[in-house]
N, C-alpha and C positions, 0 to 999 in steps of 0.2 A: 503495499499499499506506500504510495508517493506521501512523502514527508510533508506536513502543514506549511502553507509559508506565512511568515509573520505579515500582519498589516498595522502598517505604522499609522498615528493619528496625520501624519505631512499627507501619508499616501491615498488616506481616505479625503480629505479636505481637497487633493491636487485630483480625487475624481467627481465632488461635487463642482469644484470650479469648472470641468469640461463638461459636467454633465449640461443638457437644457432642463430641470426642474431648479427652482427656486427655493432655496431655504436661507432659515435665517443664521449665515454665519458665525455672527458676534454670539449666539446663545449656546449655539454647538460647541465653537470655542470653549466657553465659560464652563458648560457641562465639563467639558475634559478636562480640562484643569482642574477640580472642582474633585472629580473622581482619581485624577492623579495624585492630589494629594491626600483625598482620604486612605487609599492603598496604600499610600510609603508605608516600605519595609513589608509587606504582603507579595509573598510569592507560589506561583503555580507548583505544582507536584513536578514540571519540568523544570524550575531553578529559576525560568523566568518570573520577570515582575508582573504583577496579578495584574497591572493596567493591559499589559496586551490581550486579555479575556475578553475586556468590557469595550474595547477598539476591534476587535474582529467581530462581536455580533453587532455593532452596530452598523460597520462595512456591509455584512450578510441582509440586513433591513435595508442598506440606501443600495444594494443593486435590484432589493425587491420593490424600491421607490416610494419608500415610506417616507410619513413626512416629518418635520422639524420635531417633533415634539415625541415623536416616535423613537429618532436619533439619540436624543439629549435624554433619555427614558434608557434607552439602550447603556449607553457611558455609564450613567448611573444603580443600575439596575441591581447591582454588588451591595452599595455604600449603606444601605439601612438596614440589612442583615448581617453583614462581615464587620462593620466598625461603628465606632460609637455616634456617627450620623444618623438623627431623626427626621420624621416623616416631613413632622413642620419645618425643618431648616428647608429640605427640597422643596416646602410649597413655598414657603418666603421667596426662596431664591432663582426658582424656575415657575414658580404656579400650581394652580391645581392638576391638570390637567395630567404633567409632566409626574409631580405627587403619586397621585391615583394610578398611572402607571407601573411606579417604583412598587408599589405598594402591593399592586397587584402579583404581581410574581413575586414578592418576598413570602420564604416560606414562614408558617404559624410558630408562635413556639412549643418548645416541646412539653407536649400534656400528659403528664405521669399516666396517667389509667391508660393511654393509648401503648397496643405495642408496632413495631417499627410500621408493618403494613397499613395499620391503621392511621401512623402518621402521617403516610405519605399521603395516604386516601382524604385526609382532611385536607394537605398541602393541593391534593387538585382538583377539589370542589372548591376552593376557596378561588381560584384561577379561573375555573370554569363561571363561577359565579360574577368576578371582575372581567371575565371574556363577556358577556351578557351584553355588559353596558357596555363596552369598549372592545372591540376584534382586538385591539392592537395590543392589548394584553396575550394572548397566546401568540401574537405573531412573535411578540420580543421572545415569553419561554421559549418557543419554536426555535427560534436561532441560537439560543443560548444554548438549546442541547444539542443544536449541529455541533455547534464548534467546539461544546467537551465531546463529542463523539467522535470530532476531526484530531482531537489531540487526548485519545483514551488509549495511546499504548503506554502514556508516560503514570498511569493506576497501577496497581498492586491488581491480580490476575482474577482477584475475588471481585473487585469492583467492576473489574471491566466486564464479568461477564453479569453481575447485576445490573447494571448500566442499559447493557446491552438490551438483558430481556427487555426491561422495564420502557425500555425508549422502541424496542420494537412492538411491543404491546399496548403501549399509552398512544406515546407520541407522535409517530409515524400516522395510527390509525388515524388522529386528529389531522393531519395535515393531510391525508387523504382523504376526508370529511370536507374538509377547508375549501378543498380544488388545489392545493399548493402541489402540483406533482413534482417541480423539483427539489423543493423540501424533500417531498413523501418519499420519493427515490434513493436520494441520499442518504437518508435515514435507517432504509432498509437497508440498504446494501452494507454501511458503518456495519449493524446491529450485525446481520448476519456474519459479516466476517471475522468478529470476536465469539456467534453463538457456536457457530461449524468452519472455524477454517478449513478442515481439509474439502470438504463438499465448495466452499467458495471457491479455491484451490483450484478446483476438476473441472467446474464452469468457466473460469477464467481461461485455463488452458484449452478445453471444450472452444472457446470464443473463440482463440487466438489462433488456434492451428488455422481455421479458413478465413482469418483475417482479410488476407490480401484479395484471394477466393471472393470473399464477401462486399468487398470496396470496390473492387472490378465492376462483380456483376450490379450493385447498385447504381455505379455510375453509369452503366449505361442504359439503365431502366429509365433514369432521369432525366439524360438526353432522349430515349424516344417519345419520353412523355410531353417533355418541352417543345418536342418537333411538332409532335401530333396535335397538343393545345395552338401551338403558332396558329395551324389552319382553319382553326376557329376562334380569330383573336374578336373579331367581330362581336363574340356574343359573351365579354369581358369585359369588366369597367376599367379594373387595370388587366398586365400580364397576373398570368397566376404562379404563384412559387412553389419552386419544385423543388422537394430537399430530403435527404435521408433522416433514419430515425433510428437510433440504438436501443437495443430494448438492455433494461438491466439486469445487474446479477441475481436477485433476490426476482422477479419477474420469470427469469427462465430458469431457476428452482423452483416457483410456484406450479410453471407449466410441465418441469419436470416429475415433479413430485406427485403435486394435486391430482395432476392426469393423467399420471402414468404414464408419459411420451415419450418416447425416443427421440433422441435430437434432430435427427432427421423429419419426424414426425412435424414440430412445431415450423406452421406459418410463418409466423411473424416475425424469427428471429433476420429476414430480411423483410425490411419495411418500408414507404417511401411515403414520404406526404405532400399533399397538393394545401396549397393555403389562395382562398379566393374574396374578394370582395362580401357578394350575396348569397343567404339560403340557395336564391334559386342556382346559382351558379355552382353549388355543391351538386348538387344532382346533371347541372349539366355534365360534368368534371366525370359524375360516374357513372352516365352511359356511354362516354364516350372509352372510360377505362374499360367497360365489357366488351369494348366493341372491340379495343385492343386486343386483348388475352382474354382465355375463356375462363369465369369466374366460378370457383370451388362451392358446390351445395351446398345450405345449411351454413355457410361461411360469410353470411350479409349483415348486420348491424348497424341503425339506425339508431344512433343516439340525439339525434336532432328533434324526429316526431316523440322518442322516450326517455330525455336526459338523463343520466345519472341523477340518485340523493346528489350528489355532490355539486351539481348542475355542469357537469363536462358533456359538453356536445359535439360530436363527429360522426360521418357515414367512416363504418371500418368494413371493407370489404379484400377476401383472400380470393388471389387469383392466380394460374397456372401462365408462364408465358411459354417461348417455342423451346427454351433450353428446357422445360419440363419440371424447371423448380420455384416452387410454390414460394406465392412472396406478400406480402397485406401492404395496401393502399389505405392511408386515412385522408381524407377529404374533411374540410372545415374552414369557416371563413376567419380572418385576421381579430374579428372580436370573440370567436370562439377560440381560437390558438392563445389570446391572451390569459382569457378564465381560463384555458388547461395550463397553463407555465406559472401563472402568478396567483389564478384562484382570487381568495379574498381582496389579497394585494392589489389585483388588480384595480381597484377602487383608486387605488391612493396613486397607484403608478401612471395609471392614462389618464384621473379625472381630479379636480380642483378638490378634495378630501371624499366624502363620501357620498354618495348619490345612488337614488334608486333605490329609499329605503325598505320597499316592500322586499323588493328580489333580494335583498340581503339581510332581512329577518327570516326568508321561507330557507334559505342556506341556514342560518344558525337554530332552525326549531329543535334541531337534534340535541343541540346544549338545554333547553328549558326542558326537555322529555328526561333527558336524562339526571338534570337535578332533582327534576317532579318524582324521579323515579329512587332518588337516591334516600329522598325523604321518607317516600312513604313507605321504603321498606326498613328504616332505623336500623339499618345496618352503613356505617362509615366506609366497608369494604366493597359495595355494592356498585359506587362510581366506577372503581378498577372494572369490576366485569363487564357494567355496560359498555364500557367504549373497548374493551377487548374482544369482545362476542358480537357487539351489535354495531358500532360506532363503523365500523371499513366490512362487514359482512363480506365472507368470498364470493357466493354469489347471490344473486336477487332476483325475484321473478316479477314480472309485469304484467298487474290483472287490471279488466276493463270492469269498468260499471255499469249498469242497464245502458247509461248514457252516452258512454263511450270513454269517460274519463281516465283516464292512465291513474292505477296506484303501486307504487314499487313498495317491493315487501322482501324481507329476507328468505334465503330458500328456506325450506319448510312452516312457513306460514300458515296458518286458519284463517277459518271464516270472521271467528272471533277478533285476531290480527286486522282484517279486513276492516269489519265492522268496525273497531274503535276509532280505526285512522280513517276513516271518513270524517266520523263525529262521536264524540262522548257520548250521546243520548243514543244514538244509533245503536253503539255497544250494550249499553246499558236496557236498551228497549230488541235487544236479538231474540230471539226465537227459535230460528232455524234459517237454513242459509241454500238457495239453488245453483249450479254453476253446471253453465251453458244448457238452463231450463230441465236440468235432474237435481230435486231434492237429493243433499248429502249431508254427512253429519255434524255435526259443529269441530271434531278435531278431522276434518280431512285435508289434507294438504294439497295448495293451492299451488297451480303450474303459468306459466307465462302463455299469455292470449286467454285465457279461460276469460267467460262473464261471468261475476258473482254479484248473486241478487241476495243483499239480506233480509227477512223475511221478521217484518216487526209485529208484537205485542201491541195491542193498544191502549195498553196502560203501561205505566214502568215497573217493572216486576225488579227489575236489579239482577243484576249477574248475578250468579251461581259458583260457588265456592271453588269446583271441580274444574270452573274456564284456568285459574291460575296452572293447572298443569299440561295445559290446551294450547292457552298463550303465546305465544316463540319469541314477540317484543314486548319490549321491554317500556313501551308506550302503554300498550294494550293492558300489562300484568299491573303496572302502575295506578291505571284508571277505574282497575279493580280492587285492587287494595285500598283504595283512597274511597271509594265509595260505601266498603265496608267497615273503615275508619270513622265514617263519619253515621253513617248510616246503622250500625248494629251493635254500639259499645256495648252495652250490658252484653249481650252475645258473644260477640268477641273474648271477654273477659271469662264468663264462664268455658269457653271451646278451649282458648290457653291455658287459662290452668287444668283444664282434664290432660290438654296434649302434653303439659312439664311436670305434671306427676304421673305419668303413664312413662315418659322418655325416665324421669328420678327412678321408677320400678323396674326397668327395663337396665336401668343401668348399674343396680342396686346399693342406690343412693339413699339412705334412709335416718332423714332427718326431721324433728316437729316441725309445721304448718307454720308455729310460733318463728319460727331460726329463718322462713326462707326468706326476709327480708334483708338479713344480715349476712346470708349465702348469696345471696344473686345483687351484693350493695353494688362489685363496680361495673356488672353488666346494665344496672339502669342507668348510672353516670354516663356509661361509653354509648349508649342507645336516647339518649338523654329522655327519660323513664322517671318522672317525679316521685312515682307511687306504685309499688307493688302490681297496681291494678292494672295502672300503663301499659306494663311491664307484660302482664296475663294479656293486653288487649291486644300489643303486638304482635304477640303471638297467634293469634287468635283472628286477626283480618290477612298475615303472611308479611307482615314487616320485619321478621323477626325469624332466621332458621333456628331451630334450636340443637338440631343437628352439629351446627358448628362450635356449641358451644361444650361437647362434652365431652372431650378429651381435658380441657382444664375445670370441668366440675367433678370429673374423678378425683384428679391431683390433691383440689381444695376439699373434695369430701375426705378423701385419707388422711390430710393432713390434720383439721379440724378435728374428726371423729373418729377415727379407725387406731389413733398412735398409742390409745388406754385398752385397746381392747385385747385380749388371751387369746394368743395364736390358738390354731383349731388344731396342731398339730400336738399328740398323744408326749411327745419327749420336746424340749427345748429346740428352737430350729440356732444353728449357730454359723456368722458367716465366715469364710478362711481369713484366716489372714493374708495381705498381699499388698504391695507397696498399688498396683495399681485397683482401683474401682473392681469390686467382685463382680461377675456377673450371674452367680447363682448361686443358692443357698443353700451349704450341705446339713443334713442331719449329722451331732454328733463326731463332727469331722473338724480337724483344726489344720493349719499348717499345712495344707496341702495342692497340689497343683491339678489343673483340671485339663480337659481339651474336650472338644467337639467332634465326634466322631465324622466322618465322612460317608459310609456305607447309609447315613439315613438322616445329615448335614439337620439338625435340631433350627428351629427357627424359635425367637419368644413368640409365649403362648402354646407351643408345644407342650403334649403331655411328657414329664422326663425323665429316664428311671440312670441312676451311675452304675459305671463298673469297675471294679479296682483291676487296675492292669499290673502285669506283670514286670519286676525290672526296676519296681521303681517311681513308673511315668506317672501315680497318679491316678486319677478319675476319670475317666470316657464317657463323656456325654451321648448318649441314645435316645432316642422318642420310644416311645411305649407300645409304638408301632412298627419298631423295627422289626425285618425278617429274622436277626441275629439273638433281639432279647425272646421273640415269639418263639425260635425254635429252642430256647436253656429252657422257655415254660411249658415246651410240649412234651421236650425227654421228662420232666421233676427230676433232677438231678441234684441233691442237697447238696453236696459240693459246689457244685454251680451254682445253684441259687444265691449261696451266703455271699459271694461277692457282686452280687445285683442288689441295690438299695434304692430307695425312694428322697428324690432329691426333687426342688423346685426352683422357678425363677428368684432373682432377688426383687423386696417391692422397690424399691431403691428408686425414683424417679429420676435420678439424673446418669443412669449407668449407661453403658454399650456395646454395644460387641460389631463386630466386621461379621457379614455376610455373602456368600456369594450367589450370581444369579443368571443364568446361561439363556440368551436369546438367540432363537435362530429366524432370522427372515430374509427374505426375499431382496437380493444384492444390490445394490440403488444410490443415486444419489442421495446425501441429505438423511440417510441412516441415522449417523448416529446424533444430526442433528438436533430429532424427533424424539430419539429416546431421553438425551439429555435434558434435551426443555421439557419434557415430562417428568423426570427423576426433581428438576431444580424448582417446578411448580409446588410438587410436593414434599419438598424441603429435605430431601434424602441425598445427605453427602457420600458422594462417589472418592473410594480411596483409588481405586486405582484400576484401567480396563484394558481389552485388548479385544483384537478381531481376527477373523483369518475368512476367507473367500471357498468355497466350496465348486466341485466341480458341477453341480446342479444349476448356478446359479444363484444359491444362497450363501448369506453370511455366519459365521457364527459367532456370537460376541456373550467375552466374559467380562462380567463387571463385578465388582468388591465392592459393598454397600457400608453404611456406617448405620447401624437403628440405633433407636432407642430404647429401652424396655421397659415401657411403659404397660399398665397391666389394670385388671379390673379389681 
């Protein structure tokens, strides 16, 4: 990966002088001087002065055409968080707009009751709240993250993985949803580089192998298209612009992995883009392209008539030339091209301020829906899951209303999602649905091109609780939860309490009801519940998922209520003496080594027995279902049985052990990336791993994991 070029303030100011857009030169100069003094003595992980970071962020925003206040806020974006400078000082010197932008990207102070993920979720929620009022907040944050990703090589390995994972799942999807393709693709590629460097290198190698051939082919295609369009010059206001298009590395990875394509089957690795003046000219060019080359069936997409949710508009068609090589042609107007490259930022780059407020509002509907869903769920981490799973879905279906209007929904969406997408009241009154004039159940999965008609009841009876499981979109779920939250409080309290007590019983948590308030005190604080009834109600209407609390509740229960309980074993349980924390508890055995047998590979939670080995090697630990142990029981030899005895896992919550797993899967690019992503999300540390290829096209991956021993 290329080394990041350092941008100085002088270079940035020269860029302003050379550009056509007008900026307040003095205000930007003052902001730089103030930030340089505030960060004096602070250094980046690379050892360079800290001021190079805010300058780099400001320079990226300058390339996006953002205004003076945004550039100033970028230069000052870390002064309130990392220096003694206050919000009031920034406001006094640079005005309220700049101060609010700086405050919007400043992280919240550490909240003691929140863990790291919950704190991160609150910080993101704060950014989105500020973004709802001023979109420039997220522009600064995205450019801040982009520069941090460009210089991530200076951070420790574990920080690289965590930052890249967060960027891939939160910031890159937001950039994509805002339509800022240049930021979206670079954030994805940089994240992919750190998350799966081997797959990254493989794809770079694939792209480099035919680079000269690809460039020559694209150059020849562009020449042919220009010559053909020149014959129809009277049909265009201006000469159409024809250029090549490079596919992103991560975009290529998704084609190879998600769709399981061979490299030779990817039609858009060769791509040409034609840019014209009007929408009508787009369709004129489409006709000419289809006359020149043979269209590939089912490979035409009209994003002009049915734009993506981020307002991306273009015509995409895949064709085959005389050489027999498939390639993609994108056709769009100059305005569509600006929107595709700059997204929301195009409002500042090509216009004075933000015009077309209604159009901008429609682009930011997802922010409002995400915040509403987070508030109705009473779960601070819900905002992260929404962004990760729904802000930038991999696939979308476009469904028609009976009047012909198009509704875009994520793949797998149901008539419930469709109804609530139209209007909240349509969702509340829904009693059935017709798809293409055929009655379907409410959990039916809608497909692109279908006409969906929602059957309404005459009275608003409200949603059914089962709809929370049927609905796939955040918007539908949040509206259902909100209805139950407002309309059925007493029912929610009763339902929530019953669900909680059932979960306690299942987990063998036996505490007096009068102690519930004390036991759940931290949970009430985390979810802004003033009383225990508020917490019951949140559980009842689906705002809180109690399954997520179970591990912590078990720990807390054992800590508060189980310390004084007598052991159930007839004999006292003694922990073996060891310099390291013990993994098992042995009956009446002290100062004894032990190992885990490879014949049955016991794991935490398995019922286990111990075997006294010969030669002073201590205890060998087996599962009770081990074939060796079963054969001893079957023979019923007293001398053999004397060397076997009962043992149990420790109840200590901080102990851990290494265990190995073997994965056999179809060999493909990105396999290790997917496996490590799953383990990272589950917070399972990887000690080491190895892999090898098999002749049948599969791969065997051996991974050694560190697992905590946590039990009921």
